[in-house]
N, C-alpha and C positions, 0 to 999 in steps of 0.2 A: 738444289731445293732441299736435300736432306740436311746439308750444313746450315742453311738458313733456318730450317725448322728447329734444329737443336739450339741455335743461337737465340731464336725468339723465345723458346721455352725457358732458356736460362735467364734471359733478361726479365721476363715476366715474373719468374720465381724470385729474383733479387729485388725487383720493385715491390712485390707483395710483402716480402719479409721486411723490407725497409719501412713500408707503410705501417705495418703492424708494430714494429719495434719503436717507431717514432710516435706512436699513438700516445696521447696524454692520459696515462692511467690514473692521474689524480684529478681528472676532470670533474668527478662527482664527489670529491672530498671537500667538506666545508672549509672556509677560510681559517677557522680557529681549531682545526683538527689535523691529524696526520694519518696517512695510509700506513697500516702495519706491513712493512716490507719484508721483514725476516725476524725469526725468533731462534735463539740458540741456547743450549745448556752447556755451561762450562764448569768443570770440577777443578777446584784448587787442590793440588796435591795428587798423590798417587794412591788411588783406591780402586783396585781391580774389580771389586764386587759391586761397584755402583754402576748401573746401566742407565746411561742417559736416554737410550731408546725406550726403556720401560718407564722412566720418569716423564717422558714427553707426553704420556697420557694424562698428566695432571695440568697441562697447559690449558687455560680457559679461553685463550685466544690464539689462533694460528693464522698465518698469512693466507692470501688467496691461493686457490688450487693451482698447482703447476702440472701441466701435461707432461708425462714422462719425466717428472722431477726437473724439468728445464724451463718451460715457457708458461707464463700465466695467460694462456690464450683465452680462458673464460673471462678474465678481467679485461683483456684487450677488447674482446667482443662487446662486453657491456659498455665500455668507454666509447666505442664507435657509435653508439646510439645517440640520437638527438634528444633534446629536452622536450620535444613535442610528443603528442600521442598518436602519431602516424603509425601505420601498420609495420613499416620497416623498423622503427624505433622500438615498438613493443616486442617485435620478434627478436631483435638483437638483445634486448634486456632479458627476455625469457630464456634465450639460449646461453647468455653469459652469466656472470657472477658479479654481484655488487661489491664494491671495494670494502675491505675489512678496516674499519676505523679504529685506531689505537684507543684503548680504554684503560685509563690509569687505575680505575677501581678493580677491574678484572686482573690487572697485572699484580696488584697488591694481594688479591685473594690467591693468585697462583703462587706467589712467594710463600704465603701461609701454608698452602697445601704441600708444596715441596719441602718446606721446613718440617712439617709434621710427619711426612713420609720418611724423611731421613732419620728423624728421631725414632720412628717406629722400627726402622731397620737397625737400630742400636747405636746411632750417632746422637747421643742424648743432648749434646751441646751444639748441634748443627745450626747453621745460620744460612740465610739466603738473601742476597741483595741484587738489585737490578742496575744494569748499565744501559742507558738509552743514548743513542746517537741518531740525530735526524739530519737528512740532507734534503733541503727544500721542504716538501710536504710528505716525505717518506721517513718512517721511523723504524730503526733497527733496534731490537731488544735482545739483550743477553742476560740470562739468569745465571748468576755466579753462585755456585754451591760451595759452601765451606763446611764440610762434614765434621771436621775435628776427629779425634780418636774414638774408635768404637768401644762400647761397653760389653762386658761378658758376664754370663751367669756364674755366680760363686756358689752359694748354697741354694739347693732346690728341695722344697718340702711339699709333700702331698698331704693335705689335711682333709680326711674323709670323715664327716660326722656320722654318716649312716654305717653302722657296723657290718650290716649284711653286704652292702656295696664294697666296703673296705676288704671284706673277705673275698669277694668275687675278683677284686683288682689286685689281690696279693701276688698272683703270678704274672701280672701284666707288665712288670718293670722292663723286660727286654724289648717290648714294643713301644715304649714311650718315645715321643718325639723330642722331649726336652732332656738335656744333659748338662751337668755341671761342666763349665769350661767353654760351652758354646756361646756364640755371639748372641746378645740379647736382641730378640726380634719379635715384634708384636704379632706378625703374621704366623710365626711358629707357635706362639702362645694360643692364638685362635684356632690353629689347626689341631693342636692337642685337645682343646676343649671340644671341637667337633668330633674328633676321634673317640673320646670318652663317651660322648653322647650317643654316637652310633653303636658303640660297644654295649652300652646299657640298654638301649632300645632294642638291640638284637638279643637281649637276654631277659626279656619279660617286662622291662620297665616302660610300660605303655604311656604313662603320663610324664615321663622325664623329658626335659628340654635343656638346652645349653645354658639358659639363664641361671640354673642352679649352681653353675660353676663360675667362680670369680677368682681374680688374682690380686695379690699384694706384692709390690716390688719396692725394695728399699736399697738405695745405693750406700755403699760403705764410704766413710769419709776419707778424702785424699787418695782415692783409688778409682779405677774404672771397673769395679766389680758390683754386681747387682744380686741381692738376695731375693729369691722368688718363692712365693708361697701360693700353691694352688689350693683353693678351698672349695669343697663340694658340700653344700649345705643340705639341711633336711627339707622335707616337702612342706610347702606353704601354700595355703589357699583360703581366700575370703576371710582374712583376719582370724582364722582359727589357729589353735596351737600347732606348732611344728610337729610333724610326725615322720616316721620312717617312710621311705618310698615303697610303694606297693609293687610287688613283682607278680604280674598277672599270668595266669595259665588259661589256655583256650579250653572252654567247656564244650561247646558245640560249634562246628563249622558246617553251614548249610548253604544250599544254592537255591535261588528262586528266579523266576522269569521276570524280566523288566517290561514285558508286554502285557498291559492290563486286559487285552482281549484273548490272550492265550497263556495260561498258567503253566504250560508244559515246556520244559527245556529240551530242545531237540538235539541233545548231545549225550553220548554214552557216559555212564557213571565213571568208568575207568578213565575217560578223557578229562572229566571234571576233577578227579582226584590227582591226575598227573599234572595238571596245570595249577593246582592249588599248593602253595608252599606254607600253609598254616595247617596244623594238625590238632585234633582233639587230644587233651591231656598233655600238651606240650606248651612250653613257654611262648608267649607272643614274641615275634621278631619283626622289626621294621623292614629288614631286607626280604623276609618272606612275603610281606605285604607287597613290596615293590615288584618282586619276581612274579607274584600272582597276577598283578596288573599286566606285566610284560608278556607273560605266557598266554593269557587270554587275549591280549591285544594282537598276538600273532595269528590267531585263528580267523580265517576269512569268514567263517560262519557267524562270528560274534561282531555285533555293531558297536556296543560299548559295554563297559564293566563298571559297576559301582559297588564298593565294599563298605559295609557299615559294621561298627562294633558297639556292643551294649554291655556295660559292666553288670554283673549279676549282683543284686543287692545282698549285702551281708556276707560277701565272700571276695576272694581275690581272683575271680574268674571272669572271662569275657565270652560272650556269644558273638559269633561272626556270621553275617549274612552276605553272600556274594550274589549280587543281582546282575543277571545277564540279559541283554537284549540282542536277539539274533537277527541276521540279515535274511532277506528273501533267498531261498535255496537256489533258484535257477534264474539265469539271465540269457537273453539272446541278443546279439548285436550284428549289424550289417555295415560293412565299410567299403564303399566304392573308391576307386582311385584312378588317376590318369598316369600314364607312363610315357617316358621319352628317352629312348636309348639311342644315342648318337643320331638324333633326328628321326628315328623310327617311332611313330606315335602308336599308342595302344591304350588299352583299358584293362582294369583288373577289379575284382570284387572278392571280399572275404566274408564268410558267414561263420560266426562263432557262437557255440553253445557252451555255457559254463554252469556246473552244479557245484556249489560251495560246501555241501555237506552230504556227500554221497553215501557214506556208511555211518552217519551220525557221529563222526569224529573230526569234522571239518576237513575231510578229504576233498580236494578240488579236482573235478574232472572237466577237462577242456577238450572240446571237439571243434576243429577248425577245418573249413573247406574253402579252398581258394581256386579261382579260375582267372586266367589272363590270356589276352589276345594282343598281338602286335603285328602291324603290317610292315614287312621288311622290304626295303627298296635297294636297288643297286646290285643285286645278286644276279649273275648271268650263268646260264647253264643248269638252272634248277627249275623243276616243274612247279613246285609249290613255293609261294613267296610269303607265307605267313608263319608266325610263331604262335604256338598254342601251349598252354601249361595248365595242368590240373594237379592239385595236391590235396591230400587228406592227412590230418595229423591228430593224434589223440595223446593227451598228457594226463597222467594221474599223479597228483602230489599229496603226500602224507606229511602233516606238520610234526613229524617225530621220526626217530630212527625206526625203520622196519628192518630189523636184523636180530639174529639170536645173540645171546650172551651179552646183552647190554643191560646193566643193572638199573633198577629204578632210580637210584640216586644220580647216576650219570644222565639219565633221561630228563631229570628235573633241572640239572645244572646247565645243560647244553640246549641251545636253540638249534634244532635240526630239522631238515627237510629231506624226505626221500622221494624220488621221482622216477616214474616209469613212462617212457615215451615211445610212440610208434609213428612212423612217417612213410607215406608212399607219394612219390612225386613223378609225374609224367610230363615230359617235354618233347614236343614235336617241332623241329626246325627244318628249314629247307635242306640243310646239309645232312642231318641225322635225326634219329629218335633216341631219346635217353630216358632211362628209368632208374629210380633210386628207391630202395627199400631199406629202412633204418629202424633199429630198435636199441634202446639204451636204458640202463639202470644207474641212477646217480644219487649221491649223498652230498648235502651241503650242511655245514654246521659252524657254530661259533659260540664262544662263552660271552655272555653279556657283560662280564666284568673285565674283559680283555679287549684288545684292539685288533685281533687277528681273526681271519676267516679261512675255512678249509673247504675243499671240494674234492670228492673222489668219484670219478667215472669208473665204476666197477666193471661195467661191460658196455661197450658201444660197438654195435655191429652195423656195418654198412655194405649193402650189396648193390653195386653199380653195374648195370648191363645195358648194352647197345643193341636193341633188336633190329635196327636198320641203319645203314649208312649209304648215302647216295653214291652212285658210281662216279659222279663228277668229283665229289669231295675225296673219295678214296683214291682216285687216279691222280688228282692234283697235289694232295698233301701227304697221303699215307703210303703210297706205292711209287710215286714218281721219283726216279733216281736223283734228280737235281734238287728236289725240295723235300726229300725224306727227312723226317724229324723224329728222332727216337723218343724225345719227351712227349711230343704231340701224339705219336702213334700209341705209346704206352697208356695215355689217358683216354683213348678211344677203344679200349679193349674191356671186356668184362673183368671186374675186379672185386675182390672181397677184402674188406678192412675190418680187423678185430682190434679195437682200440681200448687201451686202459690208460687212465690219466689221473694225475694228482696235482692239485693247485693250492697255493698258499698266498694269502695277501695280508698286508699289515698297513694300517693307516692311523697316524696319531699326529695331531697338531699340523705341522708343516711338512711332514715326511710321509711318503707312501711307497710301498714296494709290492710288486705282484709277480709271482713266479708260477710256472706250470711245466710239468714234464709228462710226456706221454710216450707210449710205445705200442707197437702193433705187430702181430704175426708170430711172436715168440712161442706161444703155446702150440700153434698149428705147426710151426717148423720143428719143434721138439717131437711132437706126435708123429710127423712124417718120417723123421729119422728113426724113431723107436720102432715104427712099423715097417721101416724100409720101403717107403713108398717110392715109386718111380718118378723121375723128372721128365718134363717134356723136352722138345727139341731146343728150347731156349735155356734149359737148365733150371727150370722153375718147378717147385712142387705145386700140386693143384688140389683143391678141395671141391668135390663134385664137378670136376673138370673146369674149375675156375681158379685162376691165379690169385693168390692172396699177397697183400703188401706186407713188408717187414721193414721197420724203421724205428728210430728213436729220435725224439724231438724235445728240446728244452727252450724256454723263454723266460726272460726276466725284464721287468720294467721298474725303473726308479724315478721318483718325482720329488723334488724339493722346492718349496716356495719360500721366498724371503720378502717380508713386508718392509718396504722402504719407508713409507709414510702412510697416512690415512687413505690416499688415493692411488698409490703406486705399488706394484708388486712385481718382483722378478721370479719367474718360474723356470727351473732347470729340469731337464728330462733326459734320461738315457734308456733306450730299449735295445736289447740284444737277443737274438734267437739263432739257434743252429739246429739243423736236422740232418740225419745221416741215414741213407738207405743201405741195407746190408742183407746178407743171406739170400732171401728169395726175391730181393728187389735191387735193381741198379739205379732206378729213378724213383723219386718221390711222387706220390699221387699229386695231381694238380692242386687239389684243395689244401694240401699240406705244404706247398711250396710258398716261399716268401716273395713279395713284390715290394717295390719302393715307389715313392712319389705319392701325391694325393694330399688330401686335407689334413691327415694325421701323421705325415711322414716328412719328407723333404719337399717343401711346398713350392719350390721353383719348378717342379716337374708335375705334370698331370699324373693321375693314378696309372700304375703299371707301365710307366714310360722311362724309368731309370734302371740302368744296370742290365745284367750283372757285370760287375767290374767295369772295364772300359768298353764293353760290348756296345756296338752301334747298330741299331736295327736298320736293315735295308729292304725288308719286305713287310710292309704294314699289314698285309693280309693275315699274317700269323704272329703279329707283334705281341698279342696277349699271352702266348705260350712261351715265346723265346725270352721275354723279359721277366723271368722268374728265377729263383735261386734257392740254395740250401742254407744260406746264412744271411743274416740281416743285422745292420747296425743303424740306429737313429740317435742323433745328438741334437738337442733342441734347447734354445734359450729364448724366452719370450718376456718382454717387458709390457705389463698390462697396466692401464690407467683408466680411471673413471673420467669421462668427458663431461657430460651433463645429462639430465633426465635419466633415461634407461640406456644411454649410449656409452659404450666403452671403446677404447682403442688399444692397439697392440703393435709393437715393433718386434720382429723376430729374426733370428738367424738359425738355420737348420743345416745339418751335415749328416751324411750317411750314404749307404749304398747296399746292394745285395751282391752275393757271390755264390758260385757253385763250389762244391768240394771235389768235383771231378772234372776232367776235361771232356767237353762235349763239342763235337765238330760244328754243330749249328750255333754254338755260343762262343766264338773265339774271343779270348781276352776276359772270359767270365770267371775263371778259376781264381780262388783266393791264394795269394802268395804274400808273405809278410813283407818282402822287399818292395812289392808294388803297392802295398796298402796306402801309403800317404798320397800317391799320385792318383789313386782311384777313389778317393773320398770326394763325393760331390758336396758342394756348398751352395746355399741360397739364402736370400734375405727378403724381407718384405714388410708389409703393413697390413693391419687387419682392423675390421670394425665388428663390434659385438652389440647385439640388441638383447638386453637382459630383461626377460619378462618373469623373473623369479622361478617359475615352474619349468621354463625351458629357455635356452639361449640360441639365438640365430647368429651364425658366424659367417663373415665374408672376409676372405684372405686373398691378397694379391702377392704372389711370390715371384721373385726374379732370380735367374741363375747367376751365380757368382763364379763358381769353378765347375767346369763340366769335364768329367773324366772320359767321356766318349768323344774323341776328337782325332783328327788326322794330324800328321806331322806339320808343324808350323801353321796350324789352323787357329784363327782368331777365336774360334768357339771354345778353346781351352779355358780362357779367362774372360767370360762375358762381363765380369765386373769392370775390366779395363776397356773392353770393346762392346759396349751395350748395344743391343738392338731389340727394341721392345717387342716387335711382332714375333721374334724368334725366341726370346728369353722369358716371356711372361707365362704365368699359369694362374688362372682364377679359380677359387674354390668356394663353394657354398656348403655349409654343414650345420647340423644341429648339435649343440654341446661344445664344450671346450676340447682342444686337441689332446690334452693330457692333464 
């Protein structure tokens, strides 16, 4: 039966693919027209700086969408529809994509656009022609680019009519974007014009715009050299005589309320001044204007900002009025939810109070109270079968650095947030009662002109204590000789974690990197040594008779996306993390240990079911603690495509695993060794569906194991790719957001 089922699935797959491929995709192409089958860009000659990928944006017609750059399934779907108005035909047409009909007029316009762009890039005698080849009713179009030799700037002159501006630009030569000898490029000319405009509007020239700057370009006879003259003209307005450009100074900067029913601004004057980048008796700056908008926009107490300028008659001064409309200071929200943990049903509710302007400086105070209940089934030997959790959290955020020795100029240049948080969490399970008390002080900041962000957790204190552990749980897992687990036992003892961490992230265009390093226990360990504190029977120092954790941990994530065409994108990701317990600890706290598998890792495995190394779990009751490690590696490649409507698809290949850095008896085969690394790398593949609703993405991924490092000798499970078994090898994941 198993063989028959596989054979039937294979036959149905082949028949379906043959039906789709044999579908007449020109069914809805008129008799006197052609289906645009393909478009290509071809460059005659060797020109390394000409990117056909960039020039493809000038194509006015592109063929029908290809799923994963291979199959025109939307066109096939459309072609399967009938010519009637039945429901099935309408549905197929709405899901599919109508054929793209070759348009000769758009082809000629594309030639003109490509020709003009090549000339803008310095190929002044460039030409473009079209080669068309049709097979039946399908047209293949090739745009042949003939750039010719590029032209270069020979003599470069800056002609500044306004003497005051000429004096201001006298020391600007090192920053100019144009140089004699560089390739003639219209984009560079325009970039220089924009740069000069920004420079002048940042130095008081309130009414200046880039149209005051023009170019003249003359080619030298019998050469590929261009003489360029940049001309900055005088101020012109309403047919009046040309005059010098006026350099404006700010006279008065004031703030007013945008609420007609309340003329009072509920913000401190110091906060208003800190967010304002325009000053009395200083030159007007456009960047100061933009930074003022940005800084007021960050304040949660401010709903919107409107800035108006009024020239002072008979002078070169401006009056500035910053109009602010503030939000309601307080909100209360209630959020109920249902929970399902491995079939155990429950309910939870969260009550949140938020004050957006606690000290009249847009400080945000959040108070969150949460309660949860879950009915636990299948536990034997425990008197209570329910799970109850209560938590209370308070967070206070300041939209600025709250720290000494920070200069006012740095405060204005940097977008910073300081945060104080307190948390108390109570959990009562049938097996144990757990309490967590946490306090933290954090900073987050970034420069609006850059692409990086920083985070400093200056102090993060966590006190974990276990007021009660059931005798059944203690005897079966913590004290039983046959099931004793050092990692498990360590995480059910009272523990104190004093954490310090620093994070850095960078994102620009198609590349992103995120790093974090943290450490814990070093100050306490040093103090214990200095004061010659005594160790307990396990060789650990204690604080208030509580063991404290000591470790160092580092993580890095790299993501690179490659745009293949308008509908297809290849995303590559690597994540690596390593943590090492030392000094006062031989085991990492459970919350700091790595796990593998799940929606954002190696998707052929469910969460916390892979590794460490070649370790194979034999006791599912404590699986969650055994399948953790001190080191993690994730390698992912995902091909994403737009299907239709808000639906997207993905094909992915994942690889990775976790390892321990020490030998633990309860995790045989889990320690990392370089010689064993290739054979312990798990691999999976799969397909995914994404529902993109703009403000959030729903993701459904089906992963299949390809290489399983946890196998016995001569076991077919080592290579599930060669010996597939769906019920054994699949893992289904539902998540919100993209995996990386």
